[in-house]
N, C-alpha and C positions, 0 to 999 in steps of 0.2 A: 504493500500500500504506500502511496505517496506520503512522504513525511509531513508535508504541508497539510494534507487532508487529515492525517492522523492527529496532528496538533489541534486542528479545528474541532475534531470530534471529541478530543479530550477536554477542551475548553467548554464545549457545550455540555458534556456530561457533568463536569464539575459545577457549572452554573445550575443545572437541573437539580443536582443533589443539594446544593445550598438553598435553592428556592423551595424545595420540598421540605427541607429541615426547618426553614424559616416559617413556612406556612403551618408546619406541624407544632411549632412552639406554642404552648398554651398562653392565654392571657389571664394573668392573676389579678382579679379585681377586688379591691377593698372598698366596700360600699355600705349603704344603709339598706335595711330590709325593705323590699318592695321596689328597689331601684334597678334591678336586673331580672326581669321576669323571664320565665322559661320560654315563652313565646318569642321574645326578642333574641334570647341566646340561641335558640334553635335556628332561627332565621339567619342570624349572623354567621353561625358555624357553617350552615349550608352554603352561604355565599362566599365565605373566605377560607373555609377549611380550618379555622382557628378555634380550638376548644377554649371555653371560658370557664374558669374556676373562680367561684365567688366566695368571699369571706364577708359576713355581715358584721357591722360594727357601728360605733357612733363617734362623735368628734374626739372625745377624750381617749377612747381605746385606740382610735386611728393614730393619734399623735404618739401614744405610748408604744404601739407596735413598730412604727417607723423610727422612733427614737432608739428603740432597743437594737435595731438592725442597721442604724444609720442610713435609712432609706432603702433597704434591701427587702426582698421577700415578696414584693408586689410590683406589678407593672403599671397600675392605674389606681388612683384613690379618688374619693369624692368628699373632701372636707367642705364645711361651710366657708363661704368666702371671707368671713371675718375671723377665721381661725387659721389663716395661712401666713400672712406677712410676719407677724410677731414670732410665730413658731419657726419660720424659715430663718429669720435673723439670728435666732438663738441656737437652733439645732441643725440647720442645713439639710433637711430631710427631703427636699424637693429639688427638681431641676427646672430651669426656665422653660416656658411654653414656646414652641416654634409655631407661630401663627401662620406661617406659610404652608404648613402641612394640614391646616384646618380650613374647612369650607366656611369661612367667616360670614359669607353672604347668607348662610342659613340661619344666622342668629339675629335676635332682636338687637338692634344697634345700641340702644341706650343701656341695655343690660350687659352687653359685652364690654362696653366702655367702662361701666361701673366696676366690673370684676377686674379688668386690667388695672384700673386705678387703685383699687383696694387691695390688690395682691402685689403691688409694686415693691421691689426690694433692690436697691442699688441699680436702678435704671432698667430692671427686667421684671416682667410680669410672670406670674406662676400658675394661672388657671384660666379656664373658660367656664361660663355658666352652664348649668344643666337644668335644674328645676327651681321653682320659687313659690313663695306664698307670702301673705301679708296679714297684718293686723290693722284694723281701722274701726269703723263704727258698725254696730248691728242695731238697726232702728226699726221700731214699730211705726211705719209711715202713716198709719191711720191716726195714731195718737200724737205723733211728733213729726209732722210732714216737713217741717223746716229745718230739722237737724241735719246739718251738712258738714260740720267740722268738729274737731276735738274740743273746741271751746264750748260746745253744747253739753259737755260733761260738767260744766260750771254754770249752766244756764238755769236761772230761777224758774223759767217756764216749765221745767221738767222736775221740779222739786219732789223728792221722794221716789222718783222713777229712774234714777241714774245708778249705774253700776260699772265699776272697773277694778282692775287689780292694783294693789299697792306694790308695783314692780317698776323697774327702770323704763320699760317701754312707755308707760304712762307719762313719766317725766319728759322723755324725749318727744313724745307726741304733742304734749301741751306746749313745750318750748317752741316747736315749729308753728303751732297754731297761734301762739302769741306773737308771732312775727320774727322769731330769731332762728338761728341755725346752730343747734347744739353740736353737731358734728364738726363744724368749722372751729369750735372752741376746744376740741380734744387736745390740742397741743398747748393750751394755756389753762392750767389748773385753776388759777385765780379767777379768770373770766368764766370758766365753766361753773365754778362754785357759786359765783354771783348769779348766774343764770338759773341754776338749780334752786337757789334760795328764793328767787322771784317766782318760779313755778310752784315751789312748796307753799309759799305764802298764799298764792291764788287757790291752791287745793284746800288749805286750811280754812280760808274764808268761805269756800263753797262746801265745806264738809257737811253742814246741815242738809244740803240738797241730796246727799248720796243715800240711796236705799241700802246698799251694802258694798263692801269690797270683796268681790268674788275670788275664791281660791279654787273652786271646782267647776270645770267647764260644763259638765252635765247639769249641775245645779243652776248655773247661769241660764242655760237654755230653757230649763223648766220655769224659771222666774219670768222669762220673756213669753213663754207659751201661756202662762197664767195671767199675763198682763200686769204683773207687779213691777216689771222694769220695761221702760220704753226705749231708753238710749243706753247703750253699753259699748265699751271698747272691747273688742274681741276679734277672733280670727275669721278670715273669709269663709272657711269651710263650715264653721258653726252657723254663720248667717245663711249660707246656702241650704243647709240642712233644715233650718227653720222656714225658709222661703218655700221649700217643697211642701211643708205641712200647712203653711199659712202665707199666702202671697202678700199680706200686709207687712210682713217682716222680711227684711233683706239686709245684706251687707252693703255698706256705703263706703266707697273710697273717699276719704275726707278731702275737703278743698285744699288743705295744706299738704296733702300727700299721705298715702298709706305708708306704713313702715314695713319694709320688705326684707326677708331673708332669702339667700340664694345658696343652694348647694352646687358644687362645682365639679369639674374634672381637673385633677392635678397629677403630675408625673413624679413618682418617687425618685429620689436621687440615683438609685441603683437599679432602675427598671431594666429587665433583660429583654423586654419585648416592646420597645418604644413604638415600632412600626405598627404592631398590633393594637396598641393603645390608641394611636391616632385613627386607625381604621374603625375602632369601636366608637370613638367620639363622633366621627363623621357619619357613621351608620345610625347611631341613636338619635342624632339631631336631624336626620332626614324627616320632613314633616309627617310622612305616613307612619314612621316608627315612633316618633315623639308622641303622636296621637294615641298610639297603642298604650303607652305608659300613662298618659293623662286619663284615658278612659278607665284604666285599672285603678289608679291611685288618686285621681281627682286633683292632682297638683299640676299646675301649668308648667311648661318648659320654656326655655329660651329660644326654641325653634320658631322662626318667624312665621312659617305658614301652617304650623301644626293645628292651631285653633280651628281652622276651617275644615279640618278632617276628623274632629272628635265627634262623639255621639251628640245628637241634638240637645239633650237636656244639659249636658256638661258645657257645650258650646254656649248655650243661652246664658248660663251664669257668668261666664267671662265676658261675653259681648255686652251684657247688661251692666255689669259693674266695672269693667276694665276696658273702656275704649282706649285708643292709642294715647290720648292726652293723659288719662289716668295712669297708664303704665309708665309713661315718660316722667310722671310726677312722683313716682314711688321713691321714698327715701330709703335707700339701701344701707343696711347697717355696715359701717366700716369697723375695722378692729378697734376695740376699746382699750385704752391704756388702763392698767390695773389700778392705778391710784384714783381714777375717777369713780370706780365702783364704790369705794369707801365714802366718797362725797355723796353719792346717790343714796347709799344706805342710811346715812345720817338724816338726810332730808325726808326719806320715807318714814323713818322712825319718828320724826317730829310730827308728820302728818297723822300717823297712827295714834300718837299720844295726845294730840290736840283735842280739846273739848269745846 
């Protein structure tokens, strides 16, 4: 056989072996329960030949597992966006995201921009958004048709019919509704403390208006079903559950912006199948695949076209409560400096103790 032909055949054979080996390498996914359904895994494996091995976890365990191995053991993780930059600065457990390998046109632009900004470390970003949810207002519109913003939690019109949690999201929400930006003050502890004291004073003044400070989500829903509460700060999913039972009750994205969480895709520092990780991200964010997830879990995703492909009842919730203007107005939680939580805790204690 001609030596030149033999050399070509050897090169082709080597390339084939490498390609097969690469395709056969499993994707080790570290994620939340419900984020990698069998239907999607089977479809992905059929298309790519890549086996997906899933480990379910939460933010704290995710950090602990990746810290223990210095970013090894998994190929793709799904931390919340506000739990990445501070962890990365301290432990170096992730690697920067190569956005050229991601079909960024499939993403809601404002959400992608928020995650890039909030996961920025030394000029590089470390994640892309996957799914999201919000807290805002749940309102009995028959009894409180004008309730549109968090300031209605302080409104005398609804005296004795108001409920919210004594937690940091309430402080953040009221700060925005009172015309300030608490996230912009995260780097200035003194300014943040002054803002929280202002919010706390407003809450104390309006304390006689509050029916209760809820601690149990099911109990809140029941108090709204019974008509005891008309205006509450709560999650979108709870509002939609009540709306299905009683069309007068619904989730309202507040005028000053719903507060939003985002769970992401991030690459562990020692991922062995980076190519497979990018394939999974691009696969899951295709609108038809993202819609499968939303239909099953009822969480929205950052996939730009997915909402038009979900089941009609699910689609109706998002279309009704989250037009594009409301989505673009969501205030996404950035990483919170540890020292600020102590400030918030003292304010909440003051509100609780006030008579």
